[in-house]
Residue, then its C-alpha position, 0 to 999 in steps of 0.5 A: m119133148k115140148n117145153l113146159r115153160k113155153l106151154i104155160n106161157n102160151k098167150t093163145k090158149p091155157l094148158v089143160i092137163p089131166g091127173v095121172y097115177d100110172a103108166i098106162g093112164a099116162k100113155i092114154a092121155q098122150k095118145v088122146g093128145f094132151d101136151a102135158m100131164f100131172q102125177t097126182g099124189y091123191g091118185t098115187s096114194a089111192t092106187l099104190l096103197g088103197m089109202p086116202d091122200y092123208g100123208f101116207i106116201g113119201a118121197a120114195e113112192t112119189l119118185d118111183n111112180a114118176r120114173r115109171i110114168s116118165n119112161a112111158i111118155s114123151v110129153p112133160l110130166i109135172v109131179d105132186i111132191d106134197t110138202g117135199y117130205g121133210n125139210a129144205l135138204t129133202v126137197r133139194k134131193l128130191i128135185q135133183e132125183l126127179q130131174g134125173a127121172g125126166v120130170s119137167g116140174v113139181f107142185l110144192e105146197d105149204q101144208k103142215w105134215p101130215k098133209r091131206c088133199g087140199h079139198m079135205k077138212g082139217k089141214d093146216v099150213i106152216p109159217k111162210e118163212e119155213y116154206a120159203e126155205k123149202l121153195q128156195s131149196a127147190i129153186d136152187a136144185k134146178s139143173n134145167k132153167d126150164f124146170i117149173i116150180v109151182a108154189r101151192t098155198d093152202a092158206r085159204a082154208t086156214e087164214g082166209l083168202d087175203k092171207a092166201i093171196e099174200r102168200g102167193n105174191y110172196y112165193k112169186k117174189l121168191g122165184a116160183d114160176v107158177i102160183f097155186v092158191e088151193a080151194p077157192k070157194s067161188l068164181d068171185e074168189m078165183k077172179k080176185i086171185g087172178k087180179s091180185i097175183n101177177a103170175p101164171l096161176v093154177a086152177n084146180m078143177i076137182e069134180g065135187g070139190a070145193t072150187p066151182i068147175n069153169s071152162a078153160a077159156k073163162l079161167n084163162k081170161m082170169g089169169y089161170k094158165i094151168i087148168l088141172y083136172p087131177l082126179s077125172i081119170l081116177y074117178a072115171n076108172t073107179f066108176a067103170t070098175l064098179k059098174i063092170l064088177h057089179e055086173l060080173k058079180n050079179k050076172g056071172t058074165t060081162m057080155k051085156l057091157k061089152n060095148n063099154l070096154v076097149r077091144f083086145n086089139q085096141f088095148n094092145d095098140i095103146v101099149e104098143l105091142s106091135k112095136y115090141s113085136k118088131i124089136e123081138k123079131k129083130y133079135s130072133k134067130 
């Protein structure tokens, strides 16, 4: 497996990663050629529960999903663990369990529970000193020095950009590997973050979200090393699902959309049917 820390510190190109929420999506992302991927809490809540990213999922759902995804791929997986689902002790336990599941890093945020998607209204943050306890616990729980802790602050929405930058620098000083200032509202704000925080940064590119979409090359020049598209797969799959279901409901067939679908054999290739067929034959009498 590739080393996530080395991928982030690559000086020639940023690490562009998609958000995934299930094993099949992760396998497709790997097949396309992505070097790493991100388990999205938003997508996990939507696909496991059919509910918004509003504090409904907990450590058990997050860990269980991470195990499934990690087992399906051979590239680094970063997991969104929201606020850590409790205090410093719960964060420590979760970090240890995720490492045991083969995960390469986490995003840990400073929102007040119940949290919500960083691009939604109504969120709040805990005191930075309280978050520091969780962050230090996560760092201390690392059994692999290359396990990555991304410290995320949502203070831009509640305290303003300067306070968010102040938190980012504080979290870096505590030992976070990467800093993520969530939901800046303009390119100028993103530039200011890049100039003010001396650390690898995350740019969160959500189609229709609060932050303007920019090219990976432009963002990399500003200091952003992880260019995250957390919801692209979820939104694309939802669009395709609506389209095919409307066609089936209205026409009673999907024949007109057959060119919009992968073929039976193509899908079997993605899930490695031939691999398991060979294993089956090996043990057949």
